All heavy atoms as TSV, in Angstrom:
chain	resi	resn	atom	element	x	y	z
A	1	MET	N	N	119.823	289.745	-12.841
A	1	MET	CA	C	120.248	289.711	-11.473
A	1	MET	C	C	121.767	289.717	-11.378
A	1	MET	O	O	122.326	289.203	-10.435
A	1	MET	CB	C	119.686	288.477	-10.766
A	1	MET	CG	C	118.201	288.532	-10.552
A	1	MET	SD	S	117.493	287.134	-9.638
A	1	MET	CE	C	118.679	286.783	-8.398
A	2	GLY	N	N	122.421	290.253	-12.345
A	2	GLY	CA	C	123.871	290.285	-12.313
A	2	GLY	C	C	124.392	290.964	-11.062
A	2	GLY	O	O	123.828	291.934	-10.586
A	3	GLY	N	N	125.455	290.423	-10.511
A	3	GLY	CA	C	126.075	291.011	-9.344
A	3	GLY	C	C	125.497	290.583	-8.017
A	3	GLY	O	O	126.002	290.959	-6.974
A	4	VAL	N	N	124.441	289.805	-8.006
A	4	VAL	CA	C	123.840	289.335	-6.761
A	4	VAL	C	C	124.670	288.176	-6.231
A	4	VAL	O	O	124.941	287.220	-6.941
A	4	VAL	CB	C	122.374	288.871	-6.976
A	4	VAL	CG1	C	121.816	288.273	-5.708
A	4	VAL	CG2	C	121.533	290.034	-7.455
A	5	GLU	N	N	125.100	288.291	-4.972
A	5	GLU	CA	C	125.888	287.227	-4.367
A	5	GLU	C	C	125.054	286.486	-3.334
A	5	GLU	O	O	124.327	287.098	-2.561
A	5	GLU	CB	C	127.143	287.795	-3.713
A	5	GLU	CG	C	128.131	288.314	-4.733
A	5	GLU	CD	C	129.459	288.695	-4.103
A	5	GLU	OE1	O	129.790	288.168	-3.035
A	5	GLU	OE2	O	130.150	289.528	-4.708
A	6	ILE	N	N	125.166	285.165	-3.336
A	6	ILE	CA	C	124.455	284.315	-2.387
A	6	ILE	C	C	125.506	283.580	-1.570
A	6	ILE	O	O	126.454	283.028	-2.126
A	6	ILE	CB	C	123.537	283.312	-3.115
A	6	ILE	CG1	C	122.496	284.069	-3.939
A	6	ILE	CG2	C	122.867	282.376	-2.117
A	6	ILE	CD1	C	121.617	283.194	-4.784
A	7	GLY	N	N	125.345	283.551	-0.243
A	7	GLY	CA	C	126.290	282.861	0.635
A	7	GLY	C	C	126.169	281.355	0.487
A	7	GLY	O	O	125.961	280.834	-0.608
A	8	ASP	N	N	126.344	280.647	1.575
A	8	ASP	CA	C	126.294	279.187	1.551
A	8	ASP	C	C	124.955	278.663	1.045
A	8	ASP	O	O	124.888	277.687	0.326
A	8	ASP	CB	C	126.561	278.606	2.941
A	8	ASP	CG	C	127.998	278.856	3.375
A	8	ASP	OD1	O	128.853	279.054	2.495
A	8	ASP	OD2	O	128.252	278.857	4.590
A	9	GLU	N	N	123.876	279.300	1.451
A	9	GLU	CA	C	122.545	278.902	1.000
A	9	GLU	C	C	121.806	280.147	0.549
A	9	GLU	O	O	122.081	281.245	1.010
A	9	GLU	CB	C	121.765	278.237	2.146
A	9	GLU	CG	C	122.316	276.898	2.557
A	9	GLU	CD	C	121.458	276.228	3.611
A	9	GLU	OE1	O	120.282	276.609	3.751
A	9	GLU	OE2	O	121.975	275.333	4.279
A	10	GLY	N	N	120.863	279.968	-0.321
A	10	GLY	CA	C	120.093	281.109	-0.772
A	10	GLY	C	C	118.786	280.684	-1.389
A	10	GLY	O	O	118.547	279.514	-1.664
A	11	THR	N	N	117.942	281.649	-1.584
A	11	THR	CA	C	116.651	281.430	-2.218
A	11	THR	C	C	116.601	282.266	-3.483
A	11	THR	O	O	116.932	283.456	-3.454
A	11	THR	CB	C	115.514	281.860	-1.273
A	11	THR	OG1	O	115.589	281.088	-0.084
A	11	THR	CG2	C	114.162	281.654	-1.917
A	12	LEU	N	N	116.203	281.652	-4.556
A	12	LEU	CA	C	116.072	282.353	-5.824
A	12	LEU	C	C	114.607	282.741	-6.005
A	12	LEU	O	O	113.723	281.890	-5.911
A	12	LEU	CB	C	116.514	281.452	-6.980
A	12	LEU	CG	C	116.345	282.008	-8.381
A	12	LEU	CD1	C	117.217	283.246	-8.571
A	12	LEU	CD2	C	116.686	280.951	-9.406
A	13	VAL	N	N	114.378	284.015	-6.223
A	13	VAL	CA	C	113.030	284.506	-6.479
A	13	VAL	C	C	113.015	285.023	-7.907
A	13	VAL	O	O	113.863	285.827	-8.292
A	13	VAL	CB	C	112.648	285.636	-5.499
A	13	VAL	CG1	C	111.274	286.178	-5.831
A	13	VAL	CG2	C	112.707	285.135	-4.069
A	14	MET	N	N	112.057	284.543	-8.696
A	14	MET	CA	C	111.986	284.932	-10.092
A	14	MET	C	C	110.643	285.587	-10.361
A	14	MET	O	O	109.612	285.087	-9.939
A	14	MET	CB	C	112.125	283.691	-10.981
A	14	MET	CG	C	112.097	284.007	-12.444
A	14	MET	SD	S	112.288	282.548	-13.475
A	14	MET	CE	C	110.684	281.794	-13.305
A	15	GLU	N	N	110.692	286.717	-11.039
A	15	GLU	CA	C	109.473	287.385	-11.447
A	15	GLU	C	C	109.508	287.512	-12.960
A	15	GLU	O	O	110.525	287.896	-13.532
A	15	GLU	CB	C	109.383	288.773	-10.816
A	15	GLU	CG	C	108.134	289.518	-11.211
A	15	GLU	CD	C	108.048	290.891	-10.544
A	15	GLU	OE1	O	108.660	291.080	-9.480
A	15	GLU	OE2	O	107.369	291.754	-11.105
A	16	THR	N	N	108.420	287.151	-13.602
A	16	THR	CA	C	108.364	287.239	-15.054
A	16	THR	C	C	106.964	287.632	-15.491
A	16	THR	O	O	105.998	287.423	-14.763
A	16	THR	CB	C	108.786	285.899	-15.694
A	16	THR	OG1	O	108.864	286.060	-17.103
A	16	THR	CG2	C	107.817	284.797	-15.367
A	17	ILE	N	N	106.872	288.199	-16.658
A	17	ILE	CA	C	105.577	288.573	-17.232
A	17	ILE	C	C	105.327	287.641	-18.409
A	17	ILE	O	O	106.162	287.512	-19.300
A	17	ILE	CB	C	105.580	290.040	-17.694
A	17	ILE	CG1	C	105.805	290.961	-16.480
A	17	ILE	CG2	C	104.285	290.374	-18.419
A	17	ILE	CD1	C	106.030	292.408	-16.845
A	18	LEU	N	N	104.184	286.989	-18.393
A	18	LEU	CA	C	103.847	286.015	-19.431
A	18	LEU	C	C	102.564	286.423	-20.137
A	18	LEU	O	O	101.633	286.925	-19.517
A	18	LEU	CB	C	103.638	284.630	-18.806
A	18	LEU	CG	C	104.798	284.067	-17.994
A	18	LEU	CD1	C	104.355	282.816	-17.265
A	18	LEU	CD2	C	105.978	283.778	-18.891
A	19	THR	N	N	102.522	286.186	-21.425
A	19	THR	CA	C	101.293	286.392	-22.190
A	19	THR	C	C	101.090	285.194	-23.105
A	19	THR	O	O	102.051	284.637	-23.634
A	19	THR	CB	C	101.357	287.679	-23.036
A	19	THR	OG1	O	102.486	287.622	-23.897
A	19	THR	CG2	C	101.452	288.906	-22.170
A	20	ASP	N	N	99.859	284.793	-23.253
A	20	ASP	CA	C	99.470	283.717	-24.163
A	20	ASP	C	C	100.313	282.453	-23.964
A	20	ASP	O	O	100.962	281.968	-24.887
A	20	ASP	CB	C	99.548	284.194	-25.611
A	20	ASP	CG	C	98.809	283.242	-26.553
A	20	ASP	OD1	O	97.855	282.575	-26.095
A	20	ASP	OD2	O	99.204	283.161	-27.727
A	21	VAL	N	N	100.313	281.929	-22.742
A	21	VAL	CA	C	101.110	280.751	-22.407
A	21	VAL	C	C	100.194	279.568	-22.130
A	21	VAL	O	O	99.230	279.679	-21.386
A	21	VAL	CB	C	101.999	281.020	-21.168
A	21	VAL	CG1	C	102.738	279.776	-20.750
A	21	VAL	CG2	C	102.964	282.147	-21.464
A	22	LYS	N	N	100.497	278.468	-22.734
A	22	LYS	CA	C	99.767	277.217	-22.529
A	22	LYS	C	C	100.703	276.223	-21.844
A	22	LYS	O	O	101.920	276.303	-21.996
A	22	LYS	CB	C	99.323	276.632	-23.876
A	22	LYS	CG	C	98.543	277.600	-24.755
A	22	LYS	CD	C	97.075	277.495	-24.481
A	22	LYS	CE	C	96.263	278.298	-25.468
A	22	LYS	NZ	N	96.099	279.695	-25.133
A	23	PRO	N	N	100.167	275.269	-21.083
A	23	PRO	CA	C	101.036	274.255	-20.480
A	23	PRO	C	C	101.869	273.539	-21.549
A	23	PRO	O	O	101.422	273.345	-22.674
A	23	PRO	CB	C	100.042	273.284	-19.833
A	23	PRO	CG	C	98.820	274.107	-19.574
A	23	PRO	CD	C	98.763	275.069	-20.734
A	24	ASP	N	N	103.094	273.190	-21.187
A	24	ASP	CA	C	103.995	272.512	-22.120
A	24	ASP	C	C	104.918	271.600	-21.320
A	24	ASP	O	O	105.756	272.073	-20.553
A	24	ASP	CB	C	104.816	273.539	-22.892
A	24	ASP	CG	C	105.726	272.920	-23.935
A	24	ASP	OD1	O	105.894	271.685	-23.942
A	24	ASP	OD2	O	106.287	273.683	-24.737
A	25	GLU	N	N	104.764	270.294	-21.500
A	25	GLU	CA	C	105.563	269.345	-20.725
A	25	GLU	C	C	107.050	269.403	-21.067
A	25	GLU	O	O	107.878	268.866	-20.344
A	25	GLU	CB	C	105.040	267.928	-20.881
A	25	GLU	CG	C	105.170	267.382	-22.288
A	25	GLU	CD	C	104.571	265.995	-22.441
A	25	GLU	OE1	O	103.587	265.689	-21.763
A	25	GLU	OE2	O	105.110	265.233	-23.249
A	26	LYS	N	N	107.407	270.105	-22.154
A	26	LYS	CA	C	108.815	270.228	-22.536
A	26	LYS	C	C	109.453	271.516	-21.994
A	26	LYS	O	O	110.635	271.724	-22.175
A	26	LYS	CB	C	108.952	270.201	-24.059
A	26	LYS	CG	C	108.524	268.876	-24.662
A	26	LYS	CD	C	108.633	268.904	-26.164
A	26	LYS	CE	C	108.116	267.597	-26.754
A	26	LYS	NZ	N	108.123	267.629	-28.206
A	27	ARG	N	N	108.668	272.355	-21.320
A	27	ARG	CA	C	109.183	273.633	-20.816
A	27	ARG	C	C	110.122	273.390	-19.635
A	27	ARG	O	O	109.855	272.607	-18.751
A	27	ARG	CB	C	108.034	274.532	-20.368
A	27	ARG	CG	C	108.487	275.894	-19.891
A	27	ARG	CD	C	107.327	276.783	-19.468
A	27	ARG	NE	N	106.466	277.072	-20.594
A	27	ARG	CZ	C	105.153	276.818	-20.612
A	27	ARG	NH1	N	104.569	276.274	-19.576
A	27	ARG	NH2	N	104.442	277.101	-21.674
A	28	LYS	N	N	111.244	274.103	-19.652
A	28	LYS	CA	C	112.247	273.992	-18.594
A	28	LYS	C	C	112.844	275.371	-18.325
A	28	LYS	O	O	112.698	276.277	-19.123
A	28	LYS	CB	C	113.344	273.024	-19.016
A	28	LYS	CG	C	112.830	271.611	-19.249
A	28	LYS	CD	C	113.934	270.675	-19.659
A	28	LYS	CE	C	113.498	269.264	-19.906
A	28	LYS	NZ	N	112.132	268.949	-20.126
A	29	LEU	N	N	113.508	275.506	-17.208
A	29	LEU	CA	C	114.229	276.727	-16.880
A	29	LEU	C	C	115.722	276.485	-17.052
A	29	LEU	O	O	116.238	275.455	-16.635
A	29	LEU	CB	C	113.995	277.135	-15.426
A	29	LEU	CG	C	112.624	277.658	-15.052
A	29	LEU	CD1	C	112.580	277.936	-13.549
A	29	LEU	CD2	C	112.293	278.910	-15.830
A	30	ARG	N	N	116.396	277.433	-17.639
A	30	ARG	CA	C	117.858	277.379	-17.737
A	30	ARG	C	C	118.384	278.429	-16.765
A	30	ARG	O	O	118.071	279.610	-16.876
A	30	ARG	CB	C	118.331	277.701	-19.146
A	30	ARG	CG	C	119.848	277.750	-19.246
A	30	ARG	CD	C	120.309	278.076	-20.630
A	30	ARG	NE	N	119.955	276.950	-21.481
A	30	ARG	CZ	C	119.933	277.003	-22.808
A	30	ARG	NH1	N	120.209	278.120	-23.435
A	30	ARG	NH2	N	119.613	275.943	-23.501
A	31	ILE	N	N	119.180	277.992	-15.810
A	31	ILE	CA	C	119.737	278.892	-14.809
A	31	ILE	C	C	121.254	278.926	-14.999
A	31	ILE	O	O	121.905	277.884	-14.976
A	31	ILE	CB	C	119.383	278.419	-13.382
A	31	ILE	CG1	C	117.865	278.359	-13.228
A	31	ILE	CG2	C	120.017	279.335	-12.344
A	31	ILE	CD1	C	117.398	277.753	-11.933
A	32	ARG	N	N	121.779	280.125	-15.190
A	32	ARG	CA	C	123.219	280.304	-15.343
A	32	ARG	C	C	123.719	281.065	-14.123
A	32	ARG	O	O	123.116	282.046	-13.707
A	32	ARG	CB	C	123.529	281.092	-16.608
A	32	ARG	CG	C	123.160	280.327	-17.855
A	32	ARG	CD	C	123.474	281.123	-19.083
A	32	ARG	NE	N	123.094	280.356	-20.259
A	32	ARG	CZ	C	122.884	280.891	-21.434
A	32	ARG	NH1	N	123.016	282.188	-21.612
A	32	ARG	NH2	N	122.537	280.129	-22.449
A	33	TYR	N	N	124.833	280.605	-13.568
A	33	TYR	CA	C	125.385	281.224	-12.373
A	33	TYR	C	C	126.891	281.007	-12.326
A	33	TYR	O	O	127.447	280.262	-13.127
A	33	TYR	CB	C	124.709	280.673	-11.115
A	33	TYR	CG	C	124.779	279.163	-10.984
A	33	TYR	CD1	C	125.730	278.578	-10.163
A	33	TYR	CD2	C	123.888	278.336	-11.663
A	33	TYR	CE1	C	125.800	277.195	-10.031
A	33	TYR	CE2	C	123.950	276.964	-11.541
A	33	TYR	CZ	C	124.907	276.399	-10.724
A	33	TYR	OH	O	124.976	275.037	-10.605
A	34	THR	N	N	127.548	281.683	-11.405
A	34	THR	CA	C	128.996	281.593	-11.260
A	34	THR	C	C	129.331	281.120	-9.857
A	34	THR	O	O	128.775	281.618	-8.883
A	34	THR	CB	C	129.649	282.973	-11.508
A	34	THR	OG1	O	129.262	283.431	-12.797
A	34	THR	CG2	C	131.151	282.890	-11.445
A	35	VAL	N	N	130.233	280.141	-9.763
A	35	VAL	CA	C	130.719	279.641	-8.481
A	35	VAL	C	C	132.239	279.704	-8.516
A	35	VAL	O	O	132.865	279.111	-9.399
A	35	VAL	CB	C	130.250	278.183	-8.221
A	35	VAL	CG1	C	130.857	277.642	-6.937
A	35	VAL	CG2	C	128.738	278.089	-8.193
A	36	ASN	N	N	132.805	280.450	-7.562
A	36	ASN	CA	C	134.262	280.601	-7.490
A	36	ASN	C	C	134.873	280.998	-8.843
A	36	ASN	O	O	135.890	280.458	-9.270
A	36	ASN	CB	C	134.924	279.320	-6.974
A	36	ASN	CG	C	134.498	278.988	-5.559
A	36	ASN	OD1	O	134.271	279.888	-4.756
A	36	ASN	ND2	N	134.362	277.716	-5.257
A	37	GLY	N	N	134.206	281.902	-9.538
A	37	GLY	CA	C	134.717	282.402	-10.803
A	37	GLY	C	C	134.436	281.524	-12.011
A	37	GLY	O	O	134.775	281.886	-13.125
A	38	GLN	N	N	133.823	280.365	-11.810
A	38	GLN	CA	C	133.518	279.475	-12.936
A	38	GLN	C	C	132.030	279.554	-13.280
A	38	GLN	O	O	131.174	279.449	-12.401
A	38	GLN	CB	C	133.871	278.036	-12.592
A	38	GLN	CG	C	135.359	277.807	-12.464
A	38	GLN	CD	C	135.705	276.323	-12.453
A	38	GLN	OE1	O	134.844	275.459	-12.292
A	38	GLN	NE2	N	136.976	276.017	-12.624
A	39	ASP	N	N	131.762	279.752	-14.563
A	39	ASP	CA	C	130.373	279.802	-15.026
A	39	ASP	C	C	129.776	278.404	-15.039
A	39	ASP	O	O	130.438	277.437	-15.444
A	39	ASP	CB	C	130.304	280.398	-16.432
A	39	ASP	CG	C	130.687	281.868	-16.456
A	39	ASP	OD1	O	130.550	282.526	-15.404
A	39	ASP	OD2	O	131.113	282.354	-17.516
A	40	ARG	N	N	128.555	278.321	-14.590
A	40	ARG	CA	C	127.836	277.044	-14.581
A	40	ARG	C	C	126.439	277.253	-15.130
A	40	ARG	O	O	125.934	278.363	-15.193
A	40	ARG	CB	C	127.754	276.491	-13.164
A	40	ARG	CG	C	129.117	276.238	-12.569
A	40	ARG	CD	C	129.014	275.447	-11.342
A	40	ARG	NE	N	130.355	275.238	-10.782
A	40	ARG	CZ	C	130.600	274.479	-9.765
A	40	ARG	NH1	N	129.619	273.837	-9.173
A	40	ARG	NH2	N	131.829	274.346	-9.306
A	41	GLU	N	N	125.831	276.147	-15.513
A	41	GLU	CA	C	124.472	276.190	-16.048
A	41	GLU	C	C	123.735	274.960	-15.563
A	41	GLU	O	O	124.307	273.875	-15.481
A	41	GLU	CB	C	124.519	276.212	-17.573
A	41	GLU	CG	C	123.149	276.233	-18.213
A	41	GLU	CD	C	123.238	276.318	-19.724
A	41	GLU	OE1	O	123.512	277.407	-20.225
A	41	GLU	OE2	O	123.046	275.281	-20.369
A	42	GLN	N	N	122.476	275.150	-15.233
A	42	GLN	CA	C	121.658	274.029	-14.798
A	42	GLN	C	C	120.295	274.131	-15.471
A	42	GLN	O	O	119.710	275.211	-15.540
A	42	GLN	CB	C	121.500	274.065	-13.282
A	42	GLN	CG	C	120.811	272.859	-12.717
A	42	GLN	CD	C	120.902	272.824	-11.191
A	42	GLN	OE1	O	121.535	273.671	-10.575
A	42	GLN	NE2	N	120.262	271.846	-10.595
A	43	ILE	N	N	119.812	273.023	-15.991
A	43	ILE	CA	C	118.483	272.950	-16.598
A	43	ILE	C	C	117.544	272.336	-15.560
A	43	ILE	O	O	117.819	271.259	-15.032
A	43	ILE	CB	C	118.486	272.092	-17.877
A	43	ILE	CG1	C	119.540	272.576	-18.870
A	43	ILE	CG2	C	117.094	272.058	-18.501
A	43	ILE	CD1	C	119.320	273.965	-19.412
A	44	VAL	N	N	116.451	273.043	-15.265
A	44	VAL	CA	C	115.528	272.600	-14.232
A	44	VAL	C	C	114.177	272.326	-14.863
A	44	VAL	O	O	113.643	273.161	-15.602
A	44	VAL	CB	C	115.377	273.681	-13.142
A	44	VAL	CG1	C	114.370	273.259	-12.092
A	44	VAL	CG2	C	116.721	273.995	-12.516
A	45	SER	N	N	113.628	271.171	-14.580
A	45	SER	CA	C	112.263	270.880	-15.024
A	45	SER	C	C	111.430	270.603	-13.783
A	45	SER	O	O	111.913	270.019	-12.817
A	45	SER	CB	C	112.226	269.690	-15.976
A	45	SER	OG	O	112.684	268.529	-15.331
A	46	SER	N	N	110.204	271.075	-13.812
A	46	SER	CA	C	109.290	270.827	-12.702
A	46	SER	C	C	107.866	270.953	-13.218
A	46	SER	O	O	107.609	271.617	-14.220
A	46	SER	CB	C	109.527	271.812	-11.552
A	46	SER	OG	O	108.987	273.078	-11.873
A	47	SER	N	N	106.950	270.320	-12.520
A	47	SER	CA	C	105.555	270.403	-12.943
A	47	SER	C	C	105.045	271.837	-12.837
A	47	SER	O	O	104.197	272.262	-13.616
A	47	SER	CB	C	104.682	269.454	-12.118
A	47	SER	OG	O	104.754	269.788	-10.736
A	48	THR	N	N	105.573	272.613	-11.891
A	48	THR	CA	C	105.162	274.019	-11.767
A	48	THR	C	C	105.496	274.789	-13.037
A	48	THR	O	O	104.667	275.526	-13.565
A	48	THR	CB	C	105.869	274.677	-10.562
A	48	THR	OG1	O	105.532	273.957	-9.380
A	48	THR	CG2	C	105.471	276.132	-10.418
A	49	VAL	N	N	106.692	274.598	-13.553
A	49	VAL	CA	C	107.116	275.291	-14.771
A	49	VAL	C	C	106.357	274.747	-15.977
A	49	VAL	O	O	105.888	275.504	-16.824
A	49	VAL	CB	C	108.638	275.148	-14.976
A	49	VAL	CG1	C	109.068	275.698	-16.322
A	49	VAL	CG2	C	109.386	275.834	-13.857
A	50	GLU	N	N	106.219	273.445	-16.063
A	50	GLU	CA	C	105.543	272.830	-17.206
A	50	GLU	C	C	104.079	273.244	-17.291
A	50	GLU	O	O	103.528	273.384	-18.379
A	50	GLU	CB	C	105.629	271.311	-17.105
A	50	GLU	CG	C	107.042	270.779	-17.250
A	50	GLU	CD	C	107.183	269.324	-16.870
A	50	GLU	OE1	O	106.179	268.701	-16.488
A	50	GLU	OE2	O	108.315	268.816	-16.963
A	51	ASN	N	N	103.437	273.462	-16.147
A	51	ASN	CA	C	102.008	273.761	-16.132
A	51	ASN	C	C	101.672	275.239	-16.083
A	51	ASN	O	O	100.495	275.603	-15.936
A	51	ASN	CB	C	101.346	273.043	-14.958
A	51	ASN	CG	C	101.341	271.549	-15.153
A	51	ASN	OD1	O	101.031	271.056	-16.236
A	51	ASN	ND2	N	101.727	270.801	-14.130
A	52	LEU	N	N	102.670	276.106	-16.243
A	52	LEU	CA	C	102.389	277.535	-16.287
A	52	LEU	C	C	101.377	277.824	-17.391
A	52	LEU	O	O	101.466	277.258	-18.488
A	52	LEU	CB	C	103.665	278.336	-16.560
A	52	LEU	CG	C	104.627	278.512	-15.402
A	52	LEU	CD1	C	105.877	279.217	-15.887
A	52	LEU	CD2	C	103.981	279.282	-14.271
A	53	GLU	N	N	100.433	278.696	-17.079
A	53	GLU	CA	C	99.370	278.998	-18.044
A	53	GLU	C	C	98.833	280.384	-17.779
A	53	GLU	O	O	98.691	280.788	-16.626
A	53	GLU	CB	C	98.268	277.947	-17.891
A	53	GLU	CG	C	97.120	278.094	-18.830
A	53	GLU	CD	C	96.135	276.941	-18.676
A	53	GLU	OE1	O	96.147	276.246	-17.646
A	53	GLU	OE2	O	95.324	276.764	-19.593
A	54	THR	N	N	98.558	281.130	-18.837
A	54	THR	CA	C	97.891	282.410	-18.691
A	54	THR	C	C	96.449	282.253	-19.145
A	54	THR	O	O	96.138	281.373	-19.952
A	54	THR	CB	C	98.573	283.503	-19.520
A	54	THR	OG1	O	98.604	283.100	-20.898
A	54	THR	CG2	C	99.991	283.766	-19.037
A	55	SER	N	N	95.601	283.061	-18.613
A	55	SER	CA	C	94.192	283.004	-19.024
A	55	SER	C	C	93.841	284.298	-19.735
A	55	SER	O	O	94.414	285.333	-19.475
A	55	SER	CB	C	93.288	282.790	-17.822
A	55	SER	OG	O	93.459	283.843	-16.895
A	56	THR	N	N	92.888	284.214	-20.619
A	56	THR	CA	C	92.429	285.408	-21.326
A	56	THR	C	C	91.143	285.877	-20.658
A	56	THR	O	O	90.290	285.080	-20.286
A	56	THR	CB	C	92.170	285.103	-22.812
A	56	THR	OG1	O	91.281	283.992	-22.911
A	56	THR	CG2	C	93.472	284.775	-23.518
A	57	PRO	N	N	91.024	287.196	-20.486
A	57	PRO	CA	C	89.820	287.726	-19.818
A	57	PRO	C	C	88.563	287.510	-20.608
A	57	PRO	O	O	88.553	287.298	-21.768
A	57	PRO	CB	C	90.129	289.211	-19.669
A	57	PRO	CG	C	91.326	289.507	-20.479
A	57	PRO	CD	C	91.940	288.214	-20.885
């Protein structure tokens, strides 16, 4: 998503393709972004991310 600018507030929409994923309480998202020219990073944990799971047909 390089080059995407968000004003004062914004919504982040993420699309990903997963295969063979089991729930993992240690799973987290790392989000890197730039504010006023400074690079920042935030680690996000949530039950939604931890409980991601794929099913096999």
